N, C-alpha and C positions, 0 to 999 in steps of 0.2 A: 551601213546596211539599208538597202532600198526596199520598200514594200508598196505593193499596188493592191488595191481592193476592188472587187467586182460587186459587192452589195450596195444597197441604197438604204438611206435612213439615218437617224440620229443616234440611236442607242437601242440596245437589246434590252428586254425586261431583265431587271436585276442587275444591270451593268451600270457603273458610274458614268455620267456623261462627261462632257468637257468641263474642266475646272472652271467655276464661276457660279453665278446666280441662275437658277433654273427658271423656267417659264412660269411654273406654278407660283414661285415666290414673287416674280414680277407682277403677275396678276393679283396676288394678294396685296402687294404694296400699292398698286393702282386703286384697288378697292378701298384701302385704308386712307389713301390720299383724297379720295372723293368724300368719305364719310367723316373722317376726324376733324377737319377744319370746321365744317358746319356744326358739329357736335360741341366744339369749344365755344363757338358763338351762342349756341343755345344754352349752354351751361352758364356762361357769364351773364346772359341776359336774364335767365331764370332767377339767379341770384342777386341781380342788379348791381353787378360789379362792373365798373366802366373805366378802370385804370388802363390807359392806352399801353404804357410800357409793359405792364404785367401780361396784358392780353397778347402783346406781340411776342413776349417770351414763351407763352404757351403755344403759339403757332410755330415758333421756332423749334420747340421740343417735339411737336408733332411731326415737323419735317425731318428732325433727326431720326425719330422712331421708324417713319416710313422709309428713310434711306437704309436703315439697318435691316428692314424686312425685304424690300423690293429694289434697293440700289438707287442709282442716280435719277433715272427719268421718273419713277414715282415720286421721288423727293422734289424734283422740279415742279411736278403737278401740284403737290402739297404746298410748296412755297408760293406758287403763283395763285392758288385758290385762297390760301391764308391771307396773302397780301391784299387781294380783291376784297375779301370779307373784312378785313381790317379797315380798308378805305371806306367801305359802304357803311359798316355799323359803328365804327369807333373814331374815325377822323371827321373833323369838321369840314363841310356840313354833314351830319349824320343823315343816312338814308339816301345819299347820292354818291356818285363816283367822282364828283367834282372835288377838288382839294383846294381849300381857301388859303391855307399857310404853306408857302414853298418849303419851308423846313420839314413839314409832314411828308411832302413828296420825297425829299432827300431820305428821310428815316425809312419810308416804305421801299425805296430803291435799295438802300443798304441792307434792309431786312431781306429783300428778295435775293440779293447777291450773297449775304451771309448764309441764308437757308440753302441756296443752290451749292454754295461752296462746302458747307457741312455735309450736305447730302452726297456730294462728290467724294469727300474724304472718307465718309463712312462706308459708302459703296465700294471704293477702292480697298479700304481696309477689310471689308467683308470678303471681297474676292481674293485678296492676298491670303486671308486666313484659310479660305477653302482651298486655294491652290497649295498652300503649305500642308494642309491636311491630306490632300491628294498625294502630293509628293512623299509625305511621311508614310502613307499607306503603300505607295509603290515601293518605296525603299524597304519597308517592312517585308512586302511580299517577295522582293528580289533576295533580301537576306535570308528569309525562310527557305526560299527555293535553293540557295547556295548551300545552306546547312543540310537540307534534304539530299542534295547531290553528294555531299561529302559522306553522309551516312548511308546512302543507298548502295545497291549493288554494283552501281556504275554502268548499268545497261542503258542504252539509248532509248529503248522502249518505255522503261520506266520514267525517264526524263520527259519524253514526248507526252506521256500521260499527264505529268504535272503542268506542262505548257497548255495542253487542251483543257485542263480544269481550270486553270488561272484565267484563260482568255474566254472561257465558255464556248469553245469550238466543237463542232461535231467530229471532225477528224483532222489529224495532222500527220503529215509525211515528210521525212527528211531524204532528200535526194543528193547523191555525190556524183560529181563529174568524173567520167572515165575518159580514156583516150577516144578520139573522134573515129567514127567508122570510116571505111574506105581505105584505099591504099596508103602506103607510107608516104608522108609529105616531107618536103624540104622545110627547113626552118622558117623561110619566108611565107610559104603557104600554110604552115601549121599554125601560125598565129591567127589566121583567118578562119581556121576550121572551127565548126561548132562541136563543143563536147557532147559525148554520149552520156546522158543522165541515167543512173540506176537507183533503185530504191535501197536505202541504207537501213531504215527503220520506219515504223508506222504505228500509229495509235488511233483507235476508233474503229468503225465499221470497216470490214474488208470488202473489196480488195483495196490496196493503197491508192492514194490519190494520184492522178496524172494532172499535167497542166490544164487539160480541158476541163477537168471535174473540180478545180479548185477555185474558191472565191478570191483568195489572196495568195500572192507568191512573194516571199521575202528572201532576197538574195542575202545570204550570210556573208559569203566571200566567193572567190573564184572557184572554190571547190564544193560548196554546199549551198543548197536552196531549201527553204521551208515552204511547203504547200499547205494551206489551211482552208477548211470549208466550214462555213458558219456565217453569222451576221456581220455587219460592218464593224470595223475597228475604230474605237475613239482614239483621240490624240494620246491619251494615257496608255492605252493598250499597244499602240504603235511603239512608243517608247520602251515599254516592257518587252516587246517583241525584239527590239534591237538588242537589249540586254540578254534576252534568251539566246539569241543568235551567238553572242560571245560565249555563253555557257556551252552551247552545242559544240563549238570548236574545242572548248577546253575538255569537254567529256570525251570527245573523239580522240583527241591527243592523249588523254589519260588512258584510253583503251589501247592505242597503239604503243604507248610506253610499257604497258602491262605485257602486251604481246611480245614486244621487243625483248623485255626482260626474260619472259619465259623461253623465248628462242635462244637468248644467250646462255641461259641455264642449261638448256638442252645440249647446245654446242659445247659447253664446258664439260658436261658430263660425257658426251660422246668423245671428246678429246682425252679425258680421263680414262675412259674405257679403252680406247684404241692404245693409249700409252701402256696401260697395264696389260693388255692382251700381248702387245710386243715383248713386255718384260716377261710374261708368262711363257710366250713361245720360245724366248731365248734361254730359258732355264728349265722350267717345269715340264714343258712338252718335249724339249730336246733330250732330257734324261732318259724317259722311257724308250724314245726312239733310238737312242744310241744303244740302249740294252737289247732292244729287239734286233737291231742290225747286227750287233756282236754275236748274239746267239744264233741268228740265221747263218751268218758268215762262218761260225764254227761248225755248224751242221753240214754246211756245203763243202768243207774241206775233205777231198777225197783220200788224201794221204794220211789222214788221221781216223783211227777207228775208235768210235765212243762205245762204251758199254751201254746196255739198255738203261741202266739207272742214270747215267749221264745225259742220255738222250731225253729221258723223261724230265730230267731237271731243266735242261735247256728249253724243251717244249713248254714246261710250266712257267718259266721265266717269260717266254714269249707271250703266253696267255695272260699272265699277270700284268705285264707292261700294257698289253693291248687293252685289257679291261680298264687299267688306270687312265690310258689315253681316251677311251670312249667315255669314261665318267667325266674327265676334264673337258672334253669337247661338248658333252651334254650340258654341263654347267655354263659353259661359255655361251652357248646357244640360249640357253634359258635366261641367262642375265641380260643378254641383248634384247630379248623379247620383253623382259620386264622394264628395262630402261626406255624402250620405244612405246611403252603402254600398249603392247600388242598381245597381251594375255587375255583370252576370253574363256573363263571356265564354263564347263558343261555340268551344272550342279544337279545332284540327285542325292537320295538317301543312302548313306553308307555307314557301316559299322566300323569301328577302328580295327577290329580283327580282320576285316576283309582285305585290307591292304598290307597286312603284315608279311604273308608269304613272299610277295614280290619285293617289298621293301627291305626285307632281311636276307635276301639271297646273297650269298657270299660272305655272310657274317657268321663267324663260328658259333655254333649252338651254345657251347659252353660259356660264351660271353653275355648271353641274353638270358634274363630272367623276366618272364611274362607274368605280371600280376594284375592284368586287366579284369575288372569286375565283369561277371557274366550278365548276359542279357541287358547290356547298355542300349540306350535309345540311339537311333541312327542320327548322324550329323549331316549337315548340308555341305556336300564337297564334291569336287571333281576327282575321279578316281586316280587318274594319271598324276595330278598335281599333288594329291594327298600322299601318294606313294613316293614321290620324289621328296616331299617334306620329311617324311618319317625316315627314309633312307639316308638323307643328308644328316639329320640329327643323330641317328644311330651311329653312322660312320664317324661323325665328329666326336661323339662320346668314346667310341672304341679307340679312336686314334690318340685322344689326349688323356685317356684314363686306362693305360694298358694293363694296370695291375688289379683292376676291380671289375665286377660285373656291371652291365648296363640294365637298369630296371625300368620296365614300362608299366606305368600306373595310370588310372583314369578315375574321374568322378564327374557327376553331374549336379549334385546338391549345392544350391546356392551359386551356380555358375551362370553368368550372363555375358553377352557380347552384343554390342549395338543395340542395346534395349530389348534384346530377345533372349530366351533361355538357351544355355549352351551346355557344352561338354568339353572337358579338358583331357588331353593326353600328356602325361608328364614323362620325359626321358630323363632318368636320374643317373648320374655317374658319381663316383667318389674319388676323382683324380685330384689334380693339384688345384682345381678351381681357378677363377679369374677375380682379380681385385674389383671391387664395386666401381671404381672410377673408369674401368675399361669395359664394362658390360655393354654400353651403348656401341662402342667401336666394334664388338663382335659382329654386328649385322651389316657392317660396311663392306662393300665389295672389294676384293683384293687386299684384305686386311687379315694378317696372320699374327697373332700375339705370340710372343716367344719363338721368333723365327730361328734364333740360334739353337735353342733346345730342340726345335723340330728337326733341324739338319743333323744334330748329333744322334738323335734317336732313330733317324731314318724315316721320319714322317714327311710325306710329300702333299702337294696341293697348292692351289693358287688362291686360296681365301674366298671362295665363292659359294661353298656349301651353305652356310647360314644365310648369306644375303638372298640366295635363291629360295631357300626355305621360307624366309620372311616375306619375300615378294609374292610367292604363290599363296601363302596363308592369307595375307591382306587382300589378294585378288578374289579369294573365296569368301571374303567377309569376315574373316577371323583376325586373331592377334597371336603373335609369337613373342614370348618374353623369356628372359633368363633370370634366374635367381639362385643364390648360394644354396647348396645342399647341406642340411644340418649334419655336422661332423666332418665337413670338407667335401669338395667337389662342386658340380654345376648341375642345375636342373633347368631343362628346357621345357617350356609350358605351351602347348598348342591349344588354343580355344577356338571353337567353331560353333556357330549356331546349330540347334537342333533342327532336323528336317521336319517340316510341317506338312508335307504332301503325302500321297500314298506310297507305301514302301514297295519298291519294284522287286 
C-alpha cells in the first residue's frame, strides 16, 4: 500500500511522534549533563572527599542517568565534562588540566569510553523500549479495530469513522475503481486506460473528498484508494493506514459476500416459486379449467336439450370453477409480490368489522359465528390486505373444519405488537387441528398438510392462503400465529397495532 502526504510538520497536537526520544527529553538531558557533573565536584569538595576512584564512579553514574533521560549525545556531553572535571579537580597535579601520571590519562580515557558506551547502550535501550511501547499500542489499536469491525453493522461508513478517529483526520473518503470512460477498448489499450473512480463511502464533512481536496492519498490496491484530509502522518500512522487498507478490502469483500448470499437466496426462492407454480398449473389450475370446458361444451351441444335445472347446475359449476381460478390466481400474484418485497401497504385506521362484508363474501352464513366485541378501537391496517388476510383465514377454517362453525373473536386488553398496544382477531375452528410439530409449516408457501385427505374430501388449493395471510400481516406491522383450540381444532390469531392517528 502506497501513501503520499501533502502536509508539512512533525506531528499534530495529541498525536504520538516518531518512536524514539523526543526533543524535550534531549534538551532536559543536555541540561542535566551541564549541571550534574559540577554538582558532583561541588558536593565532594564540600565534604572534603577526594577518593579518585569513587568520584569517577559518581561521574559514571551521572552519565548513565543523563543517558536514560536524554539519550546518547547528552550522555557524551556529561562524560566529557565529567572527565574534564576529574582531570582538573582530582588528578595530579590538581587545579590543572595537565596529567603527571600516564596511568591517570589511561584511566580517564577508559572512563570516557565506558561512559560513552554506557550512554549509547542506555539510549538504545530507551529507544527500543519506546519503540516496543509504540508497537504495542499500534497492535492494540489494530486489534481493537478488528474487534469493532466484527461487532459492527459491517457498513463502510462506520469503518471509515473509526479510521478518521484513530488517525485524527478531518475527513476520509473511499474511492472504488470503475470501468474507464470512453469507447470500448481492445485488451492492449485497456491496460493503459485510466480507471474512473467513484465514491464508495465517506466520513466527515460533506461533500466527499476528491483528489484535489485531499492531503493524503493511500492506494489500497488496484480497486480501492483512501483519500484523507488532515495534518501530516507519522511513520506509525502510515503503518496503521496500511493495515486499515487491508481491513477496507476485508469489509468490502464481506459486504459482497453478504449481498451474494442474499441474491442466491432470492434465486433459490424464485426457483422454488417457479417450480411450485408449474406444479400448481399442472394440477390445481387444470382441474377447474377442465370443469369449465366440460360444462361449456355440454351447453353448446345443439343435439342435447337440457332442462332449466340442468342448465342452472352447469352455469353454477362454471361460476364456481371461475371463482376458484380467480382466487388461485390472486394468491399466486400476492405471493409473488411478497416474495419480491414489492408489498407497500397504505395504512389507515380500520375496525375489524369493516372488512368482514368483503372478506366473508361467498362463505355460507350458517358457517360463521361473529362474536366480535362492540366498539373496538381501530387497528392500523391496509383495507385490501386485511380483507385478504381475513378471507384466507376463514376459507382455510371452513375448508378444514367442515363439521363445525368458524367463530370470530377479538380482544385488546393486554395485547401488544412491536412495542405498541395492539388488538387481536381470532379465527377459531373445531376441526381436526394440526400437530404442534407442523404448525410452523402451515405458513410456508405451497404447503398443504394432509394432501391425501384433502383429495378424498374434495378440498382443492395450492397451499398459498396462509402464506399470503402471514406475508400481508407482517407487511402491515403485525403478526399471524396459530395455536390449538381448546377441545380440538385450530385458532389463527391476527395481531395488529392500534391506530394512533385520526379516525377517517
